[in-house]
C-alpha positions as CSV (number, residue, x, y, z in Angstrom):
1,M,6.3,-17.0,76.7
2,F,9.3,-15.6,78.5
3,R,11.7,-13.1,77.0
4,P,14.1,-10.7,78.7
5,I,13.3,-7.0,78.1
6,A,16.4,-4.8,78.4
7,L,15.3,-1.2,78.4
8,A,17.6,1.7,78.7
9,A,15.8,3.8,81.3
10,A,16.8,5.3,84.5
11,L,16.1,3.1,87.5
12,C,13.6,4.6,89.9
13,A,12.9,3.5,93.4
14,F,9.2,3.0,94.2
15,V,7.5,2.1,97.4
16,V,5.5,-1.1,96.8
17,T,1.8,-0.5,97.6
18,P,-1.2,-2.8,97.5
19,A,-3.0,-0.5,95.1
20,M,-2.4,2.5,92.9
21,A,-4.8,5.5,92.9
22,D,-5.2,5.5,89.2
23,C,-3.9,3.9,86.0
24,T,-1.1,6.3,85.4
25,V,2.1,4.5,84.6
26,D,4.9,6.3,86.4
27,D,7.8,3.8,86.1
28,P,10.0,4.8,83.0
29,K,10.8,1.1,82.4
30,V,7.0,0.2,82.2
31,K,6.4,3.2,80.0
32,A,9.1,2.1,77.7
33,Y,7.6,-1.5,77.6
34,L,4.2,-0.1,76.8
35,S,5.6,2.1,74.1
36,T,6.7,-1.1,72.2
37,L,3.0,-2.0,72.0
38,P,1.2,0.8,70.0
39,G,-2.5,0.7,70.3
40,W,-2.5,-1.1,73.6
41,H,-3.5,0.5,77.0
42,V,-3.8,-0.5,80.6
43,I,-7.3,-1.5,81.4
44,T,-9.3,1.1,83.4
45,N,-12.6,1.0,85.2
46,A,-14.2,2.5,82.1
47,D,-13.2,-0.7,80.2
48,L,-15.0,-3.0,82.6
49,Y,-18.7,-4.0,82.4
50,A,-20.8,-1.7,84.6
51,D,-21.4,-4.4,87.3
52,D,-17.7,-5.3,87.4
53,A,-16.7,-1.7,87.6
54,A,-19.1,-1.2,90.5
55,L,-17.8,-4.3,92.3
56,W,-14.2,-3.3,91.7
57,K,-14.8,0.2,93.1
58,E,-16.6,-1.2,96.1
59,H,-13.7,-3.6,97.0
60,R,-10.7,-1.8,95.6
61,G,-11.7,1.9,95.6
62,N,-9.8,3.9,93.0
63,A,-7.1,1.3,92.4
64,C,-6.3,0.6,88.8
65,P,-7.9,-2.7,87.6
66,G,-5.1,-3.2,85.0
67,L,-1.9,-2.3,86.9
68,A,-0.5,-3.7,90.2
69,R,2.9,-3.1,91.7
70,V,4.4,-5.9,93.8
71,D,7.6,-7.1,95.3
72,L,7.4,-10.7,94.0
73,Q,11.0,-11.6,94.8
74,G,10.9,-10.3,98.4
75,E,14.0,-8.2,97.7
76,G,12.5,-4.7,97.6
77,R,12.4,-4.8,93.8
78,T,9.3,-3.7,92.0
79,S,7.6,-6.0,89.5
80,Y,4.3,-5.3,87.8
81,G,1.1,-7.2,86.9
82,L,-0.6,-5.7,83.8
83,V,-3.9,-6.3,82.0
84,I,-3.7,-4.4,78.7
85,L,-6.2,-4.1,75.9
86,S,-6.0,-3.4,72.1
87,K,-9.4,-3.2,70.4
88,D,-10.8,-6.7,70.9
89,R,-7.7,-8.3,72.3
90,M,-6.4,-8.6,75.9
91,R,-3.0,-9.6,77.4
92,M,-2.2,-10.5,81.0
93,V,1.5,-9.8,81.6
94,V,3.9,-10.0,84.6
95,L,7.0,-7.9,84.3
96,V,9.5,-9.3,86.8
97,D,12.3,-6.9,87.8
98,A,15.7,-7.9,86.5
99,K,18.9,-6.1,86.8
100,S,18.8,-4.9,83.1
101,G,15.1,-4.2,82.9
102,F,12.2,-6.6,83.2
103,T,11.6,-10.2,82.2
104,E,8.2,-10.4,80.5
105,H,5.9,-13.3,81.3
106,I,2.8,-13.3,79.0
107,L,0.2,-15.2,80.8
108,F,-2.6,-14.7,78.3
109,D,-2.8,-13.2,74.8
110,G,-6.2,-13.6,73.1
111,P,-9.7,-12.4,72.7
112,L,-11.0,-9.7,75.0
113,D,-12.0,-11.0,78.4
114,H,-12.5,-8.5,81.1
115,M,-9.9,-9.4,83.7
116,V,-8.4,-7.4,86.6
117,V,-5.2,-7.6,88.6
118,H,-4.4,-6.9,92.2
119,T,-1.9,-7.9,94.9
120,E,-2.0,-10.2,97.8
121,A,0.1,-10.2,100.9
122,P,2.5,-13.1,101.8
123,G,0.8,-16.0,103.7
124,P,-1.2,-19.1,103.1
125,A,-3.2,-19.6,99.9
126,Y,-5.4,-22.6,99.1
127,E,-5.6,-24.3,95.7
128,F,-9.3,-24.1,94.7
129,E,-10.1,-27.7,93.8
130,T,-7.8,-29.7,96.1
131,R,-7.7,-27.1,99.0
132,E,-4.0,-27.8,99.3
133,K,-2.4,-25.1,101.5
134,I,0.6,-23.3,99.9
135,Q,2.7,-20.9,101.8
136,I,3.3,-17.8,99.6
137,P,6.6,-16.3,100.7
138,N,6.3,-12.8,99.3
139,Q,3.7,-10.5,97.8
140,S,1.8,-12.0,94.9
141,L,-0.4,-11.0,92.0
142,V,-4.0,-12.2,91.4
143,F,-5.4,-12.1,87.9
144,E,-9.2,-12.3,88.3
145,K,-12.3,-12.4,86.2
146,L,-14.7,-10.9,88.7
147,E,-17.3,-13.3,90.1
148,V,-15.9,-16.1,88.0
149,G,-12.4,-17.1,89.0
150,A,-8.9,-16.1,90.0
151,V,-5.3,-17.3,89.6
152,L,-2.6,-16.3,92.0
153,Y,1.0,-15.9,90.7
154,Y,3.9,-15.9,93.0
155,W,7.7,-16.2,92.9
156,R,9.4,-19.3,94.3
157,N,12.9,-20.7,93.6
158,G,13.7,-18.2,90.9
159,K,10.5,-18.7,88.8
160,L,6.9,-17.6,88.5
161,E,4.4,-20.2,89.9
162,E,0.6,-20.2,89.8
163,I,-2.3,-21.7,91.6
164,I,-6.0,-21.4,91.0
165,V,-7.5,-19.8,94.1
166,S,-11.2,-19.5,93.0
167,G,-13.2,-20.8,90.1
């Protein structure tokens, strides 16, 4: 589901980094988006199963498992990958920077399933089953169920594309 989100918030400039030190949301536009979802929160290490939390910490340090900043469009504009929870429900969302706020892409909205999100650098990616090589032009987001599978989301020709990179 795609819908434009126009939020009246001051635009802030952020350096795009591969990981964030914690799950604090500092972008006013993302805060405004989350404020429209009472009872929902960004997934933290405490929300993960113990073995997943240990695996995440081992490979990603103190990065937030439910929040990733990325320059999807390759234009220096910050977009976000979010994994958010509400009781027994989970959503995977990409907020793509648009001039008037964000465009929301809901990738999943359903029963709780412990997923994480992180970034990948531009470069080649390989589709899991066919091993087809796809050149990813900009930073991308990976939504992953640890030790199960992962889907990479990237921006190409003005839209969000996806490939399964492990399964």
